N, C-alpha and C positions, 0 to 999 in steps of 0.2 A: 767309699769314704764320702762324707757329706761334702757336697759342692763340686768335687772333682769330676763326677760323672757328667755334670752339665758342660764343663769345659771340654772334656774329652770327646763329647758328642757333637761339638760345634762343627757344622758343615761349612767348609771354607768356600763360600760361594762368590767371594770377590766383593769389592766395595762398589756400591751404586754411585752414580754421579749425583752431586747435590742438586736438589730441585729448587726452583724458584718458589717464592711465597705463593704465587698464584697456582702453582702445580701441586702444592701440598694441601692435605686436608687438615686444617688447623682449627681444632675446637678448643673451647675454653670454658670450663664450668667454674664454680665458685670456690675452688680449692686447688692449690698446688701441692703435690706430694713429692717430698724430697727425702731421699735415703742417703745417709752419710755415716762416717765413722764417728765414734764418741768424741766429745770435746773438741770439735773441729770447726766450730764457727762461734763467733761472739753472739750469744743469745739476743743481745739488744739489737742486732742487725737483721734478724729474721723477719720481723713484722713489717719493716719498712722496705724490704727487698722487692716486693711485688704489690699489686693493687688488690689482691685477694688473700684470703686466709691461707696459711701454710701449715700443712700437716707434715711436721718435721720429725723424722725418725733417726735415731742413732744406733740402729740395729745392725749396721754393717760392721761386725766385729773383726773380720779378717776376710781375705780374698777367697778362702776355702768355703766357709759356710755362707758367705755373702752371695755366692753365685746362685744358691737356692732361692734367694729373695729377689733376684733380678727379673724384671719383666715389666709389662705395660701398666701394671698397677701403680708404678712410680713414674714421675715425670722427669726427675733429675736423679741420677745415681753417680757415685764417685768411686769407681774401681781404680786400682793401681794401673799404671801405664801398660804393663804387659797383658793384663786381662782385658783392658779396653781394646788393645790391638786385636785380640782374638775375637772379642764380641763384634767389633767393626767388620773384621774379615768375614764373619759368619752372617752378616746382614742383620744383626740383632739390634742395631743402633740407627736412629733417625739421622739423616744429614741435617746440618744446621742451616736454618734460613738466615744467612748472614745479613740480609736486608734488615732484619729485626735486631741485630746485635752490632750497632755501630762501634761499641767499645772492643770489638774483636781485634781492632788494630792495635790494641794495647798489649797483646800477647808478646812476651819477650821472644826474640828471634830464635833462641835455643830450642823452643818448643814447636817450631814450624817446619823442621826438617826431618821429622821422624818418617821413615820409609813407609810405615803402616798407615800414615794419614798426613801426607805433606800438605802444608798450609792450614792444618787443623780445621778441616771441613766437617769433621764429625765429633770433635771433642774440644773442650776448653779446660786446660789445666787448672786445678783448684789450689793445691799446695804442693811444694816439692821438698825433698829432704835428702840428707846424707846419712847413710849407714856407715858409721865409723866405730871408734872405740871410746868408751867412757871409763874412767877409773878413779879410785880413791888413792892418792899418793901415800896416805898414812898406812893403808893396808897393803899396797903393792911393795912399798919400801923402795921404789925406784920409779924412774920415768919410763913410760911406755911410748914406743915410736913406730912399731911395726905390727903387721897382722900376725907375725910369728909369736908375738907376746900372748895372743889368745891361746897358743899351744904350749907355752913355756911351762917347764916342770915346776918352777917355784910358785905358780898360780894354780896348780892342779886342784880341782874340786872347788875353785873359787871364781869361776868364770860363768856368767849368764849369757845365753845365746838367744837370738831371735829366730823363730821358726818359719821364716819366709825362705823357700828354697833358693830363689834367684839371688837373694842377698847373702845368705849363708854360704851356699856353694860358690857364688861369685867371689866372695872374699877369700875362700879357700883356693879358688883358681888364681887369684892375684898372688897369694902366698906361694903358689906353685910356679909363678911366672907366666901364667896363661891370661888371656884377655877375655873377660866376661862380656865385653861389648860384641865379641865375635865368637860365641861359644859353639863348640861342637859336642856331640855326644861323648866323645872320648875325653876331651879336656874337662867337661862337666863331671863325668863319672870319676875322673881322677880327683877332683875337688871333693866330691861326695865321699870317696874312699878315705881321704885324709880326715874328714870330719868323723867318719865311723871309727877309724882307728883311735883317734883321740878320745872319742866317747867311750870306747871299750876300756881305755886306760883310766877312766874316771876324771877326765879333764874338765868336763862341763858340769856345773852345779844344776843347771836347769835349761829347758827350752820353752820359750813362750813368745809373747809379743811385747807389749810395753810394760810388763811386770818388772823389767830390769831396773826401772827408775826407783821403784820402791825398795828393791833389793840393794841398790847402791845407797839409798838414803838410810836404810837400817843397818848397813854394814854386813849383811849376810853374804855378799859377794865383794870381791876386791876390784873386779873389772867386768866389763860387759860389751858385747856387740851392741851398739846403741843407735837409736834414731836421734838426729840432731835436735829437732824441736823439743822432744821430751827432755833432753839434757839442758837446753836453755831454760826451760821451766824449772827443772830441778836445781839449777845453779842459783835461782832466786833464794832458795833456802840453804843450799849447800854450795857456796861459791868455791869451795875447795875441790869439788869434783871437776876433773879435767876431761875435755873432749878433744880427740885428735883425728885428723885425716892421716892414716898411716903413710909412712914413706913409700910403701909399695902400692898405695891406692885405697880407694873406698868406693862404695856403691852409691850412685845417684839415682833417685827414683822420683816419680811424682804420681799423685792421685789426681784424677781428672773427671770433669763433669761430662756425662753423656746423657742423651735422651733415649730411653728404650724404644724399640720399634713398637708402634701402635699406641704410644702414650697419648692420653687424651688432652693434655694441656701444653702443647708445644709452644703456644704463644706466651703463656706465663713462664714456662721454662726458659725461654729466651730472655724474658725480662729479668728473671733471677740472674742469669749469666751476665747480662749486660750490666746490671747493678753492681755485681761483685768485681767487675772489671773497670769500674770507676776507680782511679788511683787512690782517692781519699777513702773510699769504702774498703778497698783492698788493704790499705795501710792500717785502718782501724781493726780489721780482722787479723792482720799480721801481729798487731800488738797483743791480741788475745791468744792466738794459736802458737805464735812464735816459730813458725816454719817458714821456708823460703817462698816468697810470693813470685808467681810467674808474670805479674803485671808490671808493665813499664811505668816508672814514676813513683813507685812505692817508697823507695829510699828517701827521695826528696820530701814526700808527704810526711813521713815519719819525723824528719827533722823539723818540718813546719809545725807539727803537733806538739813538739817540745816535751819536756819532762822525761818520763821513762821511755816514751815512744822514741824520742830523739836519741836516747842511748842505744836503742835497738838498731838504729841506722848505721851505727859503727861496729856492730857485732859481726865478727868475721865468720861466725857460723851461719848467720842469716845472709850475709853478703860476702861470700868467699872471694878472695882475690884471684887473679889470673893464674898464679902458680898453683894455688890450691885446686882450682877448677881443672887444671891439666892432669890432676891425679884422681879425678872422678870418672867412674865408668858406669854407663847405663846398660843393663842387661840387654843383649841383642836378640835373643831368641834363637831356637834351632830352625833350620829349614824344614825339619820334620816335626810338626806340632804334636803329633801323637807321641813321638819319642820324648819330647819335652814334658808333656803331661804325665807320661809314665814315670819319669824321674821325679816329677813333682809329687806324685802320689806315693812313691816309695820313700821319698824323703820325709813327707808329712807323717806317714805311719811310723817310721823309725824315730823321728823326733818327738812323737807323741802329741802332735798338734792336729791330727786328723779328726 
């Protein structure tokens, strides 16, 4: 399957210690090369981010095919947190020269305690999101409150799902009463089994990535496993669409900036990172992408910007309260990476996203 072979082959060599600027070979030619997900930056912010031209690509369509693109031909890449963890462990990511990134201090504390990179010495989160449930009340005919609603008989054939194993299986695990922050092969397999049984019964209309937003907009599905930022954007046209963090929990994730090993423009990469960790710049980008910013001070900056940006500062999807955060779970990963990647491959083939 495209992409998964690269992850499965990662040799877990351990994380090198960050090197000082003097110890790093930092070259910088006339162009910074950035690989990101589609529609994930305000285009007006790209040219002013660094002092050189930016070759900005939106070819990272998903974490499966994206792995085939990862390498030193790029200076900044934005994989999702679980993939970044594997790439860092395999020694495929440059340590950050923190001396060149003074705005590193603006990383929200939640992102500094990941066991795979404590202190964020190898990565800087780009945007975060919640995988919950979005639905059209006119089509469901009732309020949805729980992950079990994705499996409800009255919605059979009218539910869109997202083809990210750790999110789909993680939500099924929550429905089973298991913790995706501490997954084991057996609890994850039980979650996958539940998805397969429901799929065999015709429960799900589709598996994909952000296609669910168009499906909700058109009314071709009544409910969907959904990414929070896409729903905030959808609600601008369809304020009737509801987004919930289910009573039994939802998945929290983040995409993060890393510098591939051997990248030629570490200096400009750090300038890019530092620029987007300025709270004013981060707030402007949040207004465009409407995902959760990992940068301290963004909420105040949004209020200061006024108008529609100020309204975002009070959006509970972008700034969830403490009670909501207590129901958010970030995939913890298996102790056995090979077993996790095997499940990932089997899931992707079954869901048709391979």
